[in-house]
mmJSON file of the N, C-alpha and C atoms, coordinates in Angstrom:
{"data_MODEL":{"atom_site":{
"group_PDB":["ATOM","ATOM","ATOM","ATOM","ATOM","ATOM","ATOM","ATOM","ATOM","ATOM","ATOM","ATOM","ATOM","ATOM","ATOM","ATOM","ATOM","ATOM","ATOM","ATOM","ATOM","ATOM","ATOM","ATOM","ATOM","ATOM","ATOM","ATOM","ATOM","ATOM","ATOM","ATOM","ATOM","ATOM","ATOM","ATOM","ATOM","ATOM","ATOM","ATOM","ATOM","ATOM","ATOM","ATOM","ATOM","ATOM","ATOM","ATOM","ATOM","ATOM","ATOM","ATOM","ATOM","ATOM","ATOM","ATOM","ATOM","ATOM","ATOM","ATOM","ATOM","ATOM","ATOM","ATOM","ATOM","ATOM","ATOM","ATOM","ATOM","ATOM","ATOM","ATOM","ATOM","ATOM","ATOM","ATOM","ATOM","ATOM","ATOM","ATOM","ATOM","ATOM","ATOM","ATOM","ATOM","ATOM","ATOM","ATOM","ATOM","ATOM","ATOM","ATOM","ATOM","ATOM","ATOM","ATOM","ATOM","ATOM","ATOM","ATOM","ATOM","ATOM","ATOM","ATOM","ATOM","ATOM","ATOM","ATOM","ATOM","ATOM","ATOM","ATOM","ATOM","ATOM","ATOM","ATOM","ATOM","ATOM","ATOM","ATOM","ATOM","ATOM","ATOM","ATOM","ATOM","ATOM","ATOM","ATOM","ATOM","ATOM","ATOM","ATOM","ATOM","ATOM","ATOM","ATOM","ATOM","ATOM","ATOM","ATOM","ATOM","ATOM","ATOM","ATOM","ATOM","ATOM","ATOM","ATOM","ATOM","ATOM","ATOM","ATOM","ATOM","ATOM","ATOM","ATOM","ATOM","ATOM","ATOM","ATOM","ATOM","ATOM","ATOM","ATOM","ATOM","ATOM","ATOM","ATOM","ATOM","ATOM","ATOM","ATOM","ATOM","ATOM","ATOM","ATOM","ATOM","ATOM","ATOM","ATOM","ATOM","ATOM","ATOM","ATOM","ATOM","ATOM","ATOM","ATOM","ATOM","ATOM","ATOM","ATOM","ATOM","ATOM","ATOM","ATOM","ATOM","ATOM","ATOM","ATOM","ATOM"],
"id":[1,2,3,4,5,6,7,8,9,10,11,12,13,14,15,16,17,18,19,20,21,22,23,24,25,26,27,28,29,30,31,32,33,34,35,36,37,38,39,40,41,42,43,44,45,46,47,48,49,50,51,52,53,54,55,56,57,58,59,60,61,62,63,64,65,66,67,68,69,70,71,72,73,74,75,76,77,78,79,80,81,82,83,84,85,86,87,88,89,90,91,92,93,94,95,96,97,98,99,100,101,102,103,104,105,106,107,108,109,110,111,112,113,114,115,116,117,118,119,120,121,122,123,124,125,126,127,128,129,130,131,132,133,134,135,136,137,138,139,140,141,142,143,144,145,146,147,148,149,150,151,152,153,154,155,156,157,158,159,160,161,162,163,164,165,166,167,168,169,170,171,172,173,174,175,176,177,178,179,180,181,182,183,184,185,186,187,188,189,190,191,192,193,194,195,196,197,198,199,200,201],
"type_symbol":["N","C","C","N","C","C","N","C","C","N","C","C","N","C","C","N","C","C","N","C","C","N","C","C","N","C","C","N","C","C","N","C","C","N","C","C","N","C","C","N","C","C","N","C","C","N","C","C","N","C","C","N","C","C","N","C","C","N","C","C","N","C","C","N","C","C","N","C","C","N","C","C","N","C","C","N","C","C","N","C","C","N","C","C","N","C","C","N","C","C","N","C","C","N","C","C","N","C","C","N","C","C","N","C","C","N","C","C","N","C","C","N","C","C","N","C","C","N","C","C","N","C","C","N","C","C","N","C","C","N","C","C","N","C","C","N","C","C","N","C","C","N","C","C","N","C","C","N","C","C","N","C","C","N","C","C","N","C","C","N","C","C","N","C","C","N","C","C","N","C","C","N","C","C","N","C","C","N","C","C","N","C","C","N","C","C","N","C","C","N","C","C","N","C","C","N","C","C","N","C","C"],
"label_atom_id":["N","CA","C","N","CA","C","N","CA","C","N","CA","C","N","CA","C","N","CA","C","N","CA","C","N","CA","C","N","CA","C","N","CA","C","N","CA","C","N","CA","C","N","CA","C","N","CA","C","N","CA","C","N","CA","C","N","CA","C","N","CA","C","N","CA","C","N","CA","C","N","CA","C","N","CA","C","N","CA","C","N","CA","C","N","CA","C","N","CA","C","N","CA","C","N","CA","C","N","CA","C","N","CA","C","N","CA","C","N","CA","C","N","CA","C","N","CA","C","N","CA","C","N","CA","C","N","CA","C","N","CA","C","N","CA","C","N","CA","C","N","CA","C","N","CA","C","N","CA","C","N","CA","C","N","CA","C","N","CA","C","N","CA","C","N","CA","C","N","CA","C","N","CA","C","N","CA","C","N","CA","C","N","CA","C","N","CA","C","N","CA","C","N","CA","C","N","CA","C","N","CA","C","N","CA","C","N","CA","C","N","CA","C","N","CA","C","N","CA","C","N","CA","C","N","CA","C","N","CA","C","N","CA","C"],
"label_alt_id":[null,null,null,null,null,null,null,null,null,null,null,null,null,null,null,null,null,null,null,null,null,null,null,null,null,null,null,null,null,null,null,null,null,null,null,null,null,null,null,null,null,null,null,null,null,null,null,null,null,null,null,null,null,null,null,null,null,null,null,null,null,null,null,null,null,null,null,null,null,null,null,null,null,null,null,null,null,null,null,null,null,null,null,null,null,null,null,null,null,null,null,null,null,null,null,null,null,null,null,null,null,null,null,null,null,null,null,null,null,null,null,null,null,null,null,null,null,null,null,null,null,null,null,null,null,null,null,null,null,null,null,null,null,null,null,null,null,null,null,null,null,null,null,null,null,null,null,null,null,null,null,null,null,null,null,null,null,null,null,null,null,null,null,null,null,null,null,null,null,null,null,null,null,null,null,null,null,null,null,null,null,null,null,null,null,null,null,null,null,null,null,null,null,null,null,null,null,null,null,null,null],
"label_comp_id":["UNK","UNK","UNK","UNK","UNK","UNK","UNK","UNK","UNK","UNK","UNK","UNK","UNK","UNK","UNK","UNK","UNK","UNK","UNK","UNK","UNK","UNK","UNK","UNK","UNK","UNK","UNK","UNK","UNK","UNK","UNK","UNK","UNK","UNK","UNK","UNK","UNK","UNK","UNK","UNK","UNK","UNK","UNK","UNK","UNK","UNK","UNK","UNK","UNK","UNK","UNK","UNK","UNK","UNK","UNK","UNK","UNK","UNK","UNK","UNK","UNK","UNK","UNK","UNK","UNK","UNK","UNK","UNK","UNK","UNK","UNK","UNK","UNK","UNK","UNK","UNK","UNK","UNK","UNK","UNK","UNK","UNK","UNK","UNK","UNK","UNK","UNK","UNK","UNK","UNK","UNK","UNK","UNK","UNK","UNK","UNK","UNK","UNK","UNK","UNK","UNK","UNK","UNK","UNK","UNK","UNK","UNK","UNK","UNK","UNK","UNK","UNK","UNK","UNK","UNK","UNK","UNK","UNK","UNK","UNK","UNK","UNK","UNK","UNK","UNK","UNK","UNK","UNK","UNK","UNK","UNK","UNK","UNK","UNK","UNK","UNK","UNK","UNK","UNK","UNK","UNK","UNK","UNK","UNK","UNK","UNK","UNK","UNK","UNK","UNK","UNK","UNK","UNK","UNK","UNK","UNK","UNK","UNK","UNK","UNK","UNK","UNK","UNK","UNK","UNK","UNK","UNK","UNK","UNK","UNK","UNK","UNK","UNK","UNK","UNK","UNK","UNK","UNK","UNK","UNK","UNK","UNK","UNK","UNK","UNK","UNK","UNK","UNK","UNK","UNK","UNK","UNK","UNK","UNK","UNK","UNK","UNK","UNK","UNK","UNK","UNK"],
"label_asym_id":["A","A","A","A","A","A","A","A","A","A","A","A","A","A","A","A","A","A","A","A","A","A","A","A","A","A","A","A","A","A","A","A","A","A","A","A","A","A","A","A","A","A","A","A","A","A","A","A","A","A","A","A","A","A","A","A","A","A","A","A","A","A","A","A","A","A","A","A","A","A","A","A","A","A","A","A","A","A","A","A","A","A","A","A","A","A","A","A","A","A","A","A","A","A","A","A","A","A","A","A","A","A","A","A","A","A","A","A","A","A","A","A","A","A","A","A","A","A","A","A","A","A","A","A","A","A","A","A","A","A","A","A","A","A","A","A","A","A","A","A","A","A","A","A","A","A","A","A","A","A","A","A","A","A","A","A","A","A","A","A","A","A","A","A","A","A","A","A","A","A","A","A","A","A","A","A","A","A","A","A","A","A","A","A","A","A","A","A","A","A","A","A","A","A","A","A","A","A","A","A","A"],
"label_entity_id":["1","1","1","1","1","1","1","1","1","1","1","1","1","1","1","1","1","1","1","1","1","1","1","1","1","1","1","1","1","1","1","1","1","1","1","1","1","1","1","1","1","1","1","1","1","1","1","1","1","1","1","1","1","1","1","1","1","1","1","1","1","1","1","1","1","1","1","1","1","1","1","1","1","1","1","1","1","1","1","1","1","1","1","1","1","1","1","1","1","1","1","1","1","1","1","1","1","1","1","1","1","1","1","1","1","1","1","1","1","1","1","1","1","1","1","1","1","1","1","1","1","1","1","1","1","1","1","1","1","1","1","1","1","1","1","1","1","1","1","1","1","1","1","1","1","1","1","1","1","1","1","1","1","1","1","1","1","1","1","1","1","1","1","1","1","1","1","1","1","1","1","1","1","1","1","1","1","1","1","1","1","1","1","1","1","1","1","1","1","1","1","1","1","1","1","1","1","1","1","1","1"],
"label_seq_id":[1,1,1,2,2,2,3,3,3,4,4,4,5,5,5,6,6,6,7,7,7,8,8,8,9,9,9,10,10,10,11,11,11,12,12,12,13,13,13,14,14,14,15,15,15,16,16,16,17,17,17,18,18,18,19,19,19,20,20,20,21,21,21,22,22,22,23,23,23,24,24,24,25,25,25,26,26,26,27,27,27,28,28,28,29,29,29,30,30,30,31,31,31,32,32,32,33,33,33,34,34,34,35,35,35,36,36,36,37,37,37,38,38,38,39,39,39,40,40,40,41,41,41,42,42,42,43,43,43,44,44,44,45,45,45,46,46,46,47,47,47,48,48,48,49,49,49,50,50,50,51,51,51,52,52,52,53,53,53,54,54,54,55,55,55,56,56,56,57,57,57,58,58,58,59,59,59,60,60,60,61,61,61,62,62,62,63,63,63,64,64,64,65,65,65,66,66,66,67,67,67],
"pdbx_PDB_ins_code":[null,null,null,null,null,null,null,null,null,null,null,null,null,null,null,null,null,null,null,null,null,null,null,null,null,null,null,null,null,null,null,null,null,null,null,null,null,null,null,null,null,null,null,null,null,null,null,null,null,null,null,null,null,null,null,null,null,null,null,null,null,null,null,null,null,null,null,null,null,null,null,null,null,null,null,null,null,null,null,null,null,null,null,null,null,null,null,null,null,null,null,null,null,null,null,null,null,null,null,null,null,null,null,null,null,null,null,null,null,null,null,null,null,null,null,null,null,null,null,null,null,null,null,null,null,null,null,null,null,null,null,null,null,null,null,null,null,null,null,null,null,null,null,null,null,null,null,null,null,null,null,null,null,null,null,null,null,null,null,null,null,null,null,null,null,null,null,null,null,null,null,null,null,null,null,null,null,null,null,null,null,null,null,null,null,null,null,null,null,null,null,null,null,null,null,null,null,null,null,null,null],
"Cartn_x":[0.853,0.0,0.904,0.594,1.396,0.59,1.226,0.563,-0.62,-0.513,-1.611,-2.862,-2.689,-3.808,-4.406,-3.56,-4.051,-4.846,-4.409,-5.113,-6.525,-6.64,-7.954,-8.836,-8.271,-9.04,-9.49,-8.591,-8.899,-10.065,-9.998,-11.057,-12.375,-12.317,-13.533,-14.172,-13.376,-13.936,-14.557,-13.915,-14.506,-15.867,-15.969,-17.247,-18.294,-17.922,-18.882,-19.326,-18.488,-18.862,-19.607,-19.891,-20.769,-20.111,-18.803,-18.147,-18.545,-18.684,-19.06,-17.997,-18.465,-17.565,-16.469,-16.829,-15.838,-14.752,-15.136,-14.158,-13.172,-13.699,-12.846,-11.9,-12.429,-11.634,-10.493,-10.792,-9.773,-8.74,-9.187,-8.279,-7.178,-7.517,-6.535,-5.913,-6.31,-5.669,-6.016,-7.204,-7.628,-8.304,-8.018,-8.655,-10.078,-10.27,-11.561,-12.177,-13.491,-14.203,-14.093,-13.991,-13.878,-12.599,-11.547,-10.312,-10.533,-11.21,-11.504,-12.38,-13.315,-14.218,-13.447,-12.35,-11.535,-11.006,-10.693,-10.124,-11.181,-12.433,-13.502,-14.012,-13.997,-14.512,-15.401,-16.588,-17.473,-17.985,-18.372,-18.835,-20.224,-20.553,-21.875,-22.951,-22.657,-23.608,-23.908,-22.87,-23.054,-23.885,-23.601,-24.359,-25.833,-26.095,-27.487,-28.201,-27.511,-28.095,-28.404,-27.489,-27.686,-28.849,-28.926,-30.006,-31.354,-31.412,-32.657,-33.136,-32.221,-32.592,-33.095,-32.443,-32.853,-34.256,-34.522,-35.85,-36.918,-36.603,-37.549,-37.87,-36.854,-37.059,-37.924,-37.745,-38.455,-39.837,-40.012,-41.278,-41.684,-41.994,-42.328,-43.586,-44.457,-45.692,-45.432,-44.264,-43.938,-43.39,-43.142,-42.547,-43.551,-43.527,-44.412,-43.9,-44.802,-44.352,-43.591,-42.588,-41.805,-42.671,-42.471,-43.247,-42.612],
"Cartn_y":[-1.166,0.0,1.236,2.179,3.395,4.602,5.752,6.965,7.369,7.129,7.482,6.665,5.395,4.521,4.978,5.345,5.834,7.131,7.977,9.234,8.954,8.006,7.616,7.091,6.23,5.641,6.699,7.61,8.667,9.521,9.951,10.79,10.031,8.789,7.977,7.784,7.486,7.279,8.565,9.685,10.942,11.173,10.936,11.111,10.136,8.863,7.854,8.069,8.699,8.972,10.284,10.943,12.102,13.455,13.531,14.83,15.724,17.015,17.934,17.941,18.084,18.055,19.108,20.291,21.373,21.019,20.363,19.925,18.945,17.975,16.972,17.649,18.543,19.27,20.032,20.69,21.425,20.49,19.327,18.364,17.915,17.758,17.248,18.347,19.588,20.714,20.935,20.52,20.73,22.08,22.729,24.016,23.788,22.73,22.487,21.176,21.2,19.999,18.881,19.239,18.224,17.395,17.992,17.242,16.246,16.666,15.765,14.613,14.889,13.843,12.734,13.072,12.066,11.041,11.473,10.598,9.801,10.117,9.49,8.245,7.133,5.878,5.198,5.726,5.194,3.81,3.073,1.705,1.659,0.52,0.312,0.431,-0.053,0.057,1.524,2.36,3.783,4.43,4.101,4.659,4.281,3.025,2.577,3.265,3.417,4.083,5.544,6.217,7.608,7.755,6.872,6.899,6.627,5.636,5.313,6.489,7.117,8.259,9.415,9.658,10.735,10.479,9.246,8.902,9.017,8.584,8.695,10.157,11.007,12.43,13.095,12.719,13.365,12.775,11.469,10.79,9.892,10.482,9.664,8.815,9.24,8.485,7.12,6.908,5.641,4.59,4.988,4.091,3.743,2.508,2.069,2.668,3.021,3.554,2.497,2.927,2.0,1.474,0.225,-0.39,-0.155],
"Cartn_z":[0.0,0.0,0.0,-0.854,-0.917,-0.435,-0.404,0.087,-0.785,-2.077,-2.976,-2.637,-2.364,-1.981,-0.648,0.301,1.588,1.422,0.508,0.253,-0.267,-1.207,-1.727,-0.59,0.235,1.337,2.342,2.674,3.638,3.149,1.897,1.329,1.285,0.832,0.732,2.1,3.114,4.456,5.006,4.784,5.257,4.615,3.316,2.61,3.138,3.268,3.724,5.172,5.983,7.373,7.524,6.417,6.443,6.656,6.522,6.658,5.48,5.716,4.634,3.527,2.298,1.144,1.248,1.712,1.825,2.841,3.946,4.943,4.318,3.577,2.933,1.948,1.163,0.182,0.872,1.981,2.735,3.357,3.834,4.454,3.507,2.247,1.285,0.444,0.69,0.047,-1.414,-1.811,-3.195,-3.35,-4.431,-4.731,-5.251,-6.021,-6.664,-6.165,-5.977,-5.54,-6.573,-7.83,-8.881,-8.722,-8.206,-7.957,-6.831,-5.778,-4.664,-5.134,-6.017,-6.522,-7.233,-7.873,-8.563,-7.571,-6.367,-5.347,-4.592,-4.791,-4.023,-4.739,-4.038,-4.598,-3.579,-3.38,-2.341,-2.702,-1.685,-1.86,-2.486,-3.04,-3.614,-2.536,-1.344,-0.226,0.09,0.122,0.389,-0.709,-1.951,-3.08,-2.986,-2.676,-2.553,-1.396,-0.268,0.891,0.573,-0.117,-0.499,-1.479,-2.457,-3.433,-2.773,-1.899,-1.202,-0.365,0.368,1.201,0.346,-0.759,-1.652,-2.214,-2.614,-3.134,-2.049,-0.846,0.27,0.581,0.514,0.788,-0.278,-1.529,-2.636,-2.895,-2.58,-2.868,-1.693,-0.546,0.62,0.411,-0.497,-0.736,-1.368,-1.912,-2.567,-1.588,-0.354,0.626,1.696,2.116,3.2,4.507,5.405,6.695,7.478,8.226,9.046,10.178,10.528,11.608,12.936],
"occupancy":[1.0,1.0,1.0,1.0,1.0,1.0,1.0,1.0,1.0,1.0,1.0,1.0,1.0,1.0,1.0,1.0,1.0,1.0,1.0,1.0,1.0,1.0,1.0,1.0,1.0,1.0,1.0,1.0,1.0,1.0,1.0,1.0,1.0,1.0,1.0,1.0,1.0,1.0,1.0,1.0,1.0,1.0,1.0,1.0,1.0,1.0,1.0,1.0,1.0,1.0,1.0,1.0,1.0,1.0,1.0,1.0,1.0,1.0,1.0,1.0,1.0,1.0,1.0,1.0,1.0,1.0,1.0,1.0,1.0,1.0,1.0,1.0,1.0,1.0,1.0,1.0,1.0,1.0,1.0,1.0,1.0,1.0,1.0,1.0,1.0,1.0,1.0,1.0,1.0,1.0,1.0,1.0,1.0,1.0,1.0,1.0,1.0,1.0,1.0,1.0,1.0,1.0,1.0,1.0,1.0,1.0,1.0,1.0,1.0,1.0,1.0,1.0,1.0,1.0,1.0,1.0,1.0,1.0,1.0,1.0,1.0,1.0,1.0,1.0,1.0,1.0,1.0,1.0,1.0,1.0,1.0,1.0,1.0,1.0,1.0,1.0,1.0,1.0,1.0,1.0,1.0,1.0,1.0,1.0,1.0,1.0,1.0,1.0,1.0,1.0,1.0,1.0,1.0,1.0,1.0,1.0,1.0,1.0,1.0,1.0,1.0,1.0,1.0,1.0,1.0,1.0,1.0,1.0,1.0,1.0,1.0,1.0,1.0,1.0,1.0,1.0,1.0,1.0,1.0,1.0,1.0,1.0,1.0,1.0,1.0,1.0,1.0,1.0,1.0,1.0,1.0,1.0,1.0,1.0,1.0,1.0,1.0,1.0,1.0,1.0,1.0],
"B_iso_or_equiv":[0.0,0.0,0.0,0.0,0.0,0.0,0.0,0.0,0.0,0.0,0.0,0.0,0.0,0.0,0.0,0.0,0.0,0.0,0.0,0.0,0.0,0.0,0.0,0.0,0.0,0.0,0.0,0.0,0.0,0.0,0.0,0.0,0.0,0.0,0.0,0.0,0.0,0.0,0.0,0.0,0.0,0.0,0.0,0.0,0.0,0.0,0.0,0.0,0.0,0.0,0.0,0.0,0.0,0.0,0.0,0.0,0.0,0.0,0.0,0.0,0.0,0.0,0.0,0.0,0.0,0.0,0.0,0.0,0.0,0.0,0.0,0.0,0.0,0.0,0.0,0.0,0.0,0.0,0.0,0.0,0.0,0.0,0.0,0.0,0.0,0.0,0.0,0.0,0.0,0.0,0.0,0.0,0.0,0.0,0.0,0.0,0.0,0.0,0.0,0.0,0.0,0.0,0.0,0.0,0.0,0.0,0.0,0.0,0.0,0.0,0.0,0.0,0.0,0.0,0.0,0.0,0.0,0.0,0.0,0.0,0.0,0.0,0.0,0.0,0.0,0.0,0.0,0.0,0.0,0.0,0.0,0.0,0.0,0.0,0.0,0.0,0.0,0.0,0.0,0.0,0.0,0.0,0.0,0.0,0.0,0.0,0.0,0.0,0.0,0.0,0.0,0.0,0.0,0.0,0.0,0.0,0.0,0.0,0.0,0.0,0.0,0.0,0.0,0.0,0.0,0.0,0.0,0.0,0.0,0.0,0.0,0.0,0.0,0.0,0.0,0.0,0.0,0.0,0.0,0.0,0.0,0.0,0.0,0.0,0.0,0.0,0.0,0.0,0.0,0.0,0.0,0.0,0.0,0.0,0.0,0.0,0.0,0.0,0.0,0.0,0.0],
"pdbx_formal_charge":[null,null,null,null,null,null,null,null,null,null,null,null,null,null,null,null,null,null,null,null,null,null,null,null,null,null,null,null,null,null,null,null,null,null,null,null,null,null,null,null,null,null,null,null,null,null,null,null,null,null,null,null,null,null,null,null,null,null,null,null,null,null,null,null,null,null,null,null,null,null,null,null,null,null,null,null,null,null,null,null,null,null,null,null,null,null,null,null,null,null,null,null,null,null,null,null,null,null,null,null,null,null,null,null,null,null,null,null,null,null,null,null,null,null,null,null,null,null,null,null,null,null,null,null,null,null,null,null,null,null,null,null,null,null,null,null,null,null,null,null,null,null,null,null,null,null,null,null,null,null,null,null,null,null,null,null,null,null,null,null,null,null,null,null,null,null,null,null,null,null,null,null,null,null,null,null,null,null,null,null,null,null,null,null,null,null,null,null,null,null,null,null,null,null,null,null,null,null,null,null,null],
"auth_seq_id":[1,1,1,2,2,2,3,3,3,4,4,4,5,5,5,6,6,6,7,7,7,8,8,8,9,9,9,10,10,10,11,11,11,12,12,12,13,13,13,14,14,14,15,15,15,16,16,16,17,17,17,18,18,18,19,19,19,20,20,20,21,21,21,22,22,22,23,23,23,24,24,24,25,25,25,26,26,26,27,27,27,28,28,28,29,29,29,30,30,30,31,31,31,32,32,32,33,33,33,34,34,34,35,35,35,36,36,36,37,37,37,38,38,38,39,39,39,40,40,40,41,41,41,42,42,42,43,43,43,44,44,44,45,45,45,46,46,46,47,47,47,48,48,48,49,49,49,50,50,50,51,51,51,52,52,52,53,53,53,54,54,54,55,55,55,56,56,56,57,57,57,58,58,58,59,59,59,60,60,60,61,61,61,62,62,62,63,63,63,64,64,64,65,65,65,66,66,66,67,67,67],
"auth_comp_id":["UNK","UNK","UNK","UNK","UNK","UNK","UNK","UNK","UNK","UNK","UNK","UNK","UNK","UNK","UNK","UNK","UNK","UNK","UNK","UNK","UNK","UNK","UNK","UNK","UNK","UNK","UNK","UNK","UNK","UNK","UNK","UNK","UNK","UNK","UNK","UNK","UNK","UNK","UNK","UNK","UNK","UNK","UNK","UNK","UNK","UNK","UNK","UNK","UNK","UNK","UNK","UNK","UNK","UNK","UNK","UNK","UNK","UNK","UNK","UNK","UNK","UNK","UNK","UNK","UNK","UNK","UNK","UNK","UNK","UNK","UNK","UNK","UNK","UNK","UNK","UNK","UNK","UNK","UNK","UNK","UNK","UNK","UNK","UNK","UNK","UNK","UNK","UNK","UNK","UNK","UNK","UNK","UNK","UNK","UNK","UNK","UNK","UNK","UNK","UNK","UNK","UNK","UNK","UNK","UNK","UNK","UNK","UNK","UNK","UNK","UNK","UNK","UNK","UNK","UNK","UNK","UNK","UNK","UNK","UNK","UNK","UNK","UNK","UNK","UNK","UNK","UNK","UNK","UNK","UNK","UNK","UNK","UNK","UNK","UNK","UNK","UNK","UNK","UNK","UNK","UNK","UNK","UNK","UNK","UNK","UNK","UNK","UNK","UNK","UNK","UNK","UNK","UNK","UNK","UNK","UNK","UNK","UNK","UNK","UNK","UNK","UNK","UNK","UNK","UNK","UNK","UNK","UNK","UNK","UNK","UNK","UNK","UNK","UNK","UNK","UNK","UNK","UNK","UNK","UNK","UNK","UNK","UNK","UNK","UNK","UNK","UNK","UNK","UNK","UNK","UNK","UNK","UNK","UNK","UNK","UNK","UNK","UNK","UNK","UNK","UNK"],
"auth_asym_id":["A","A","A","A","A","A","A","A","A","A","A","A","A","A","A","A","A","A","A","A","A","A","A","A","A","A","A","A","A","A","A","A","A","A","A","A","A","A","A","A","A","A","A","A","A","A","A","A","A","A","A","A","A","A","A","A","A","A","A","A","A","A","A","A","A","A","A","A","A","A","A","A","A","A","A","A","A","A","A","A","A","A","A","A","A","A","A","A","A","A","A","A","A","A","A","A","A","A","A","A","A","A","A","A","A","A","A","A","A","A","A","A","A","A","A","A","A","A","A","A","A","A","A","A","A","A","A","A","A","A","A","A","A","A","A","A","A","A","A","A","A","A","A","A","A","A","A","A","A","A","A","A","A","A","A","A","A","A","A","A","A","A","A","A","A","A","A","A","A","A","A","A","A","A","A","A","A","A","A","A","A","A","A","A","A","A","A","A","A","A","A","A","A","A","A","A","A","A","A","A","A"],
"auth_atom_id":["N","CA","C","N","CA","C","N","CA","C","N","CA","C","N","CA","C","N","CA","C","N","CA","C","N","CA","C","N","CA","C","N","CA","C","N","CA","C","N","CA","C","N","CA","C","N","CA","C","N","CA","C","N","CA","C","N","CA","C","N","CA","C","N","CA","C","N","CA","C","N","CA","C","N","CA","C","N","CA","C","N","CA","C","N","CA","C","N","CA","C","N","CA","C","N","CA","C","N","CA","C","N","CA","C","N","CA","C","N","CA","C","N","CA","C","N","CA","C","N","CA","C","N","CA","C","N","CA","C","N","CA","C","N","CA","C","N","CA","C","N","CA","C","N","CA","C","N","CA","C","N","CA","C","N","CA","C","N","CA","C","N","CA","C","N","CA","C","N","CA","C","N","CA","C","N","CA","C","N","CA","C","N","CA","C","N","CA","C","N","CA","C","N","CA","C","N","CA","C","N","CA","C","N","CA","C","N","CA","C","N","CA","C","N","CA","C","N","CA","C","N","CA","C","N","CA","C","N","CA","C","N","CA","C"],
"pdbx_PDB_model_num":[1,1,1,1,1,1,1,1,1,1,1,1,1,1,1,1,1,1,1,1,1,1,1,1,1,1,1,1,1,1,1,1,1,1,1,1,1,1,1,1,1,1,1,1,1,1,1,1,1,1,1,1,1,1,1,1,1,1,1,1,1,1,1,1,1,1,1,1,1,1,1,1,1,1,1,1,1,1,1,1,1,1,1,1,1,1,1,1,1,1,1,1,1,1,1,1,1,1,1,1,1,1,1,1,1,1,1,1,1,1,1,1,1,1,1,1,1,1,1,1,1,1,1,1,1,1,1,1,1,1,1,1,1,1,1,1,1,1,1,1,1,1,1,1,1,1,1,1,1,1,1,1,1,1,1,1,1,1,1,1,1,1,1,1,1,1,1,1,1,1,1,1,1,1,1,1,1,1,1,1,1,1,1,1,1,1,1,1,1,1,1,1,1,1,1,1,1,1,1,1,1]
}}}
């Protein structure tokens, strides 16, 4: 494992743990958010969770109420 791999992991973990994008960008010293996005490789589970939450927020009528 090299420093470049650790950098990818660090950025990805910060994003997956819910840190604000601007904080992550500042942590790694990027001027542009698009540069930080290149380093981000979130898991499929995180993507699905984010998509599900977004759909629930926009269309709550499509989801059954929690028991």
